[in-house]
C-alpha positions in Angstrom: -103.4 76.8 -152.6 -103.8 80.5 -152.3 -102.2 82.8 -154.8 -103.1 85.9 -152.8 -101.2 87.4 -149.9 -102.8 86.8 -146.6 -102.5 89.5 -144.0 -102.4 88.5 -140.3 -100.9 89.6 -137.0 -98.5 87.4 -135.0 -96.7 87.7 -131.8 -93.0 86.8 -131.7 -90.6 86.5 -128.8 -87.9 89.1 -128.7 -85.3 86.6 -129.8 -87.3 85.3 -132.7 -88.1 88.9 -133.9 -84.4 89.8 -133.6 -83.3 86.7 -135.6 -85.9 87.3 -138.3 -85.1 91.0 -138.6 -81.3 90.2 -138.9 -82.1 87.5 -141.5 -84.2 90.0 -143.5 -81.5 92.7 -143.4 -78.8 90.3 -144.4 -80.8 89.1 -147.4 -82.2 92.5 -148.3 -85.8 91.4 -148.0 -88.8 92.5 -145.9 -89.5 91.0 -142.5 -92.6 89.3 -143.9 -90.6 87.8 -146.7 -88.0 86.6 -144.3 -90.5 84.9 -142.0 -92.2 83.3 -145.0 -88.8 82.0 -146.3 -87.8 80.7 -142.9 -91.1 78.8 -142.5 -90.8 77.3 -146.0 -87.2 76.2 -145.2 -88.4 74.6 -141.9 -91.0 72.6 -143.9 -88.3 71.0 -146.0 -85.7 70.6 -143.3 -84.6 67.1 -142.5 -86.0 65.7 -139.3 -84.2 66.5 -136.0 -81.8 64.0 -134.6 -83.5 61.3 -132.4 -83.5 61.8 -128.7 -81.2 59.3 -127.0 -82.9 57.5 -124.2 -81.2 55.3 -121.5 -82.1 52.0 -120.0 -82.5 51.4 -116.3 -78.9 50.2 -116.3 -77.6 53.4 -117.9 -77.0 52.1 -121.5 -78.1 54.2 -124.4 -81.0 52.8 -126.3 -81.1 53.1 -130.1 -84.3 54.2 -131.8 -86.1 51.5 -133.8 -84.7 51.3 -137.3 -85.9 49.3 -140.2 -83.7 46.3 -141.2 -81.0 44.5 -139.4 -77.6 45.9 -138.3 -74.9 43.3 -139.1 -71.5 42.9 -137.7 -70.1 43.7 -141.1 -71.9 47.1 -141.1 -70.5 47.9 -137.6 -67.0 47.0 -138.7 -67.2 49.1 -141.8 -68.3 52.1 -139.7 -65.5 51.6 -137.2 -62.9 51.5 -140.0 -64.3 54.6 -141.7 -64.6 56.8 -138.5 -61.8 55.6 -136.3 -58.9 58.1 -136.3 -56.1 57.1 -133.9 -54.8 60.7 -133.8 -58.0 61.8 -132.0 -57.2 59.4 -129.1 -53.5 60.2 -128.8 
């Protein structure tokens, strides 16, 4: 691990530069510090949601998951998430 600051040149898209500049101004830090902070946040961010794929018949396919999904688990989720008002 380096304890020294490394100086380098990078090329950013206009949108990325604008975002990083806005982020830096909003936090009262330099552009370099903002980019460093954003990269460090990205390293510890949770993984992105899985991409949903569809079978040849048009049904969504779930990504592989460890363990077994039981009927009881599905019923518990249905009871927790079902809100009849949303379907009225």
